[in-house]
C-alpha positions as CSV (number, residue, x, y, z in Angstrom):
1,X,15.8,-1.7,9.6
2,X,13.6,1.3,9.8
3,X,14.9,3.0,7.1
4,X,15.5,0.3,4.4
5,X,10.8,-0.1,5.8
6,X,10.5,3.9,4.5
7,X,12.9,3.5,1.4
8,X,10.5,-0.1,0.4
9,X,7.4,1.7,1.2
10,X,7.8,4.7,-0.5
11,X,8.9,1.9,-3.9
12,X,5.8,0.5,-3.0
13,X,4.0,3.2,-3.0
14,X,5.3,4.8,-6.3
15,X,4.0,2.2,-7.5
16,X,0.5,2.1,-7.3
17,X,0.8,6.0,-7.7
18,X,1.9,5.2,-11.0
19,X,-0.3,2.1,-11.8
20,X,-3.5,4.1,-10.9
21,X,-2.5,7.7,-12.4
22,X,-2.9,9.1,-9.6
23,X,-0.9,12.3,-10.8
24,X,-3.5,12.5,-13.7
25,X,-7.2,11.6,-11.8
26,X,-6.1,14.2,-8.9
27,X,-4.4,17.7,-9.0
28,X,-1.1,17.3,-8.0
29,X,-1.0,20.1,-5.6
30,X,-3.8,18.4,-3.1
31,X,-2.2,15.2,-3.5
32,X,1.3,17.2,-2.1
33,X,-0.3,18.6,0.2
34,X,-2.0,15.4,1.7
35,X,0.6,13.7,1.5
36,X,3.2,15.8,2.9
37,X,0.8,16.2,6.3
38,X,0.5,12.4,6.4
39,X,3.8,11.8,6.1
40,X,4.7,14.9,8.7
41,X,2.4,13.0,10.6
42,X,3.9,9.7,10.4
43,X,7.7,10.6,11.5
44,X,5.4,10.8,15.3
45,X,4.2,7.5,13.9
46,X,7.5,4.8,15.6
47,X,8.0,7.3,18.7
48,X,4.6,6.4,20.1
49,X,5.3,2.7,18.9
50,X,5.2,0.2,21.5
51,X,8.3,-2.2,20.1
52,X,10.6,-2.1,17.4
53,X,8.9,-3.7,15.1
54,X,6.0,-2.0,15.4
55,X,7.9,1.1,14.5
56,X,8.9,-0.7,11.2
57,X,5.7,-2.2,9.6
58,X,4.7,1.5,10.6
59,X,7.8,3.4,9.0
60,X,6.9,0.4,6.2
61,X,2.7,1.6,5.6
62,X,3.2,5.2,6.9
63,X,6.5,7.2,6.0
64,X,6.9,5.0,3.2
65,X,3.5,5.3,1.4
66,X,2.9,9.0,2.2
67,X,6.5,10.4,0.4
68,X,5.8,8.2,-2.1
69,X,3.0,11.3,-2.6
70,X,5.3,14.2,-2.0
71,X,8.6,13.3,-4.4
72,X,7.6,12.1,-8.3
73,X,4.9,15.0,-7.5
74,X,6.5,17.3,-6.5
75,X,8.9,16.6,-9.3
76,X,6.5,16.6,-11.9
77,X,5.5,20.1,-10.1
78,X,9.3,21.6,-10.9
79,X,9.8,20.5,-14.1
80,X,7.1,22.4,-15.1
81,X,8.3,25.7,-13.0
82,X,11.6,25.5,-14.3
83,X,12.1,25.4,-17.9
84,X,15.5,26.2,-17.7
85,X,18.1,25.1,-14.8
86,X,15.9,22.2,-13.6
87,X,19.1,20.0,-12.4
88,X,19.9,23.0,-9.9
89,X,16.1,24.2,-8.9
């Protein structure tokens, strides 16, 4: 359940990010930095949760949503840094 909650949070976060066009409105490096910081802090949230249900909600709402700001932005940055060999980068 925790893994599925993170994946669903990622999907929801990626859709929201795409609809709001966040990567083009704000500097991508700032989004990446803030999302990575949020995701790393959110990984501790299920540990301090009082119950399993709270841990699932926190995994969806924090880790999944925050990772949606990390992966697409990082992929965009890597694709601009490497003109050749993007697959191995």
